[in-house]
C-alpha positions in Angstrom: 17.3 -5.5 24.0 15.6 -8.5 22.4 16.3 -10.3 18.8 12.9 -11.4 17.1 13.4 -13.7 14.1 10.7 -13.1 11.2 10.2 -15.9 8.8 7.5 -16.3 5.9 6.2 -19.6 4.9 7.5 -20.7 1.6 9.2 -17.0 0.5 11.5 -16.3 -0.4 12.8 -20.0 0.0 11.7 -22.9 2.3 10.6 -22.4 5.9 13.6 -24.6 6.7 16.4 -22.7 5.3 14.9 -19.5 6.6 14.5 -21.0 10.1 18.3 -22.4 9.9 20.1 -18.9 9.0 17.8 -16.9 11.3 18.6 -19.0 14.1 22.1 -18.6 14.0 21.7 -15.1 15.8 20.0 -16.8 18.7 16.5 -15.4 18.3 14.6 -14.7 21.7 11.3 -14.9 19.6 10.5 -16.4 16.6 7.5 -14.6 14.5 6.2 -17.2 11.6 4.4 -15.7 9.1 2.0 -18.8 7.4 -0.4 -16.7 5.3 -0.3 -14.9 2.1 1.6 -12.2 0.9 -1.1 -9.8 1.3 -1.4 -10.2 5.1 1.2 -9.8 7.8 -0.5 -10.2 11.0 2.8 -12.0 12.3 5.0 -8.6 11.7 2.3 -6.5 13.1 2.5 -8.3 16.1 6.3 -8.3 15.9 6.4 -4.3 15.5 3.9 -3.7 18.4 6.0 -5.6 20.6 9.9 -3.6 19.5 11.4 -1.7 22.0 14.4 0.7 21.6 17.8 -1.2 20.6 16.0 -4.4 19.7 17.1 -6.5 16.8 15.4 -7.9 13.7 16.7 -10.9 11.8 15.2 -12.0 8.5 16.9 -14.4 6.0 16.1 -11.8 3.3 14.2 -8.4 3.0 12.2 -10.1 0.9 10.1 -11.8 4.0 8.3 -8.5 4.1 6.7 -9.0 0.9 6.2 -5.7 0.0 7.3 -3.2 -2.3 9.5 0.0 -1.5 6.5 2.5 -0.7 5.0 -0.2 1.8 7.9 -1.1 3.1 9.3 2.5 4.2 6.8 3.3 6.9 8.3 -0.2 8.8 11.9 0.8 8.3 10.9 3.9 9.3 9.5 2.4 12.6 12.5 0.6 12.9 14.8 3.5 12.2 13.0 5.6 15.3 13.5 2.8 17.4 17.0 2.2 16.7 16.4 -1.2 15.6 19.3 -3.3 14.2 17.7 -5.0 11.2 20.1 -8.0 10.0 19.1 -9.9 6.6 21.3 -12.7 5.9 20.9 -13.1 2.1 20.9 -9.3 1.6 24.1 -8.8 3.6 22.6 -6.0 5.6 23.3 -5.3 9.0 21.8 -1.9 10.0 24.4 -1.9 13.0 27.0 -1.9 10.6 25.5 -0.4 7.2 24.5 2.8 9.2 23.6 4.3 5.7 21.0 1.8 5.2 18.0 3.6 6.4 18.8 6.7 4.9 19.7 5.3 1.3 16.5 3.1 1.7 14.4 6.5 2.0 16.3 7.9 -1.0 15.5 4.8 -3.1 11.8 4.8 -2.1 11.4 8.0 -3.0 12.8 8.0 -6.4 11.1 4.7 -6.9 7.5 6.7 -6.0 8.4 9.7 -8.0 9.4 7.8 -11.3 6.2 5.6 -10.8 4.1 8.8 -10.5 5.7 10.3 -13.2 5.4 7.1 -15.6 1.5 6.9 -14.8 1.2 10.8 -15.8 3.1 10.3 -19.1 0.9 7.1 -19.7 -2.3 9.2 -19.1 -1.1 11.8 -21.2 -0.2 9.4 -24.2 -3.7 7.7 -23.9 -5.4 10.8 -24.4 -3.1 12.1 -27.2 -4.4 8.9 -29.3 -8.0 9.5 -28.3 -8.4 7.1 -25.2 -10.9 7.9 -22.6 -9.0 7.9 -19.0 -11.1 7.5 -16.0 -14.7 6.9 -15.3 -17.1 6.6 -18.2 -19.5 9.0 -18.3 -23.1 8.4 -17.9 -25.3 8.1 -20.8 -28.2 11.2 -21.3 -31.1 9.1 -20.3 -29.4 7.9 -17.0 -28.2 12.1 -16.4 -31.9 13.0 -16.9 -33.2 10.3 -14.5 -30.8 11.1 -11.8 -32.1 14.7 -12.2 -35.7 14.3 -12.5 -35.7 11.5 -9.4 -33.9 14.4 -7.6 -35.6 17.5 -8.5 -39.0 16.6 -9.3 -39.4 13.4 -6.9 -37.1 14.7 -4.1 -35.4 11.2 -3.5 -32.4 11.1 -1.6 -29.0 10.9 -3.3 -28.2 7.4 -1.9 -31.8 6.2 -3.2 -31.0 7.8 -6.5 -27.6 5.9 -6.6 -28.9 2.9 -5.7 -32.1 2.8 -8.1 -29.5 3.8 -11.0 -26.7 1.6 -10.3 -24.1 4.8 -10.1 -22.0 6.1 -7.7 -23.4 8.8 -5.3 -20.3 10.7 -6.5 -22.0 10.5 -10.0 -25.6 11.4 -8.5 -24.1 14.4 -6.7 -22.1 15.7 -10.1 -25.0 15.0 -12.3 -27.7 17.1 -9.7 -25.1 20.0 -9.1 -23.9 20.3 -13.0 -27.5 20.5 -14.2 -28.3 23.1 -11.8 -25.4 25.0 -12.8 -26.8 24.8 -16.3 -30.0 25.8 -15.6 -28.9 29.0 -13.6 -26.4 30.0 -16.4 
């Protein structure tokens, strides 16, 4: 049952404060994340070493630098391995607060559902006021060029995409769309 400390440089507070608080738990090993919030190489290393009933001590849950949806798989792994998570500033200790993992799942699910619904409502509202949502459609000359290069010159879709500066999906869409119109 190892005790691991995890510290991130400069976030949520300076390293010295984090180290001081984390080391009160006599950590066997310390993982120090010095890269940006976008990277978590030390966290990945920490997770790879975890065994059942180990402990992870952090100054604050903020050191993970993730939103609820990104943090959820990590905490799910912790829960499956029965890892004790201690967050000093947040007053979380999963050994005492046995409800933490299930409650976190509920909150992250609610967060995901609310964000999803909010995005859907924003799309509906944008369409109602006449805004185009999604990728812009291609102009007619480009569509004609795609069709011609594919059907008359027998170019590959990849070559057409490169030549016309469009995505491969657009080439496929407009070659198939035209064929459907011709058949009808």
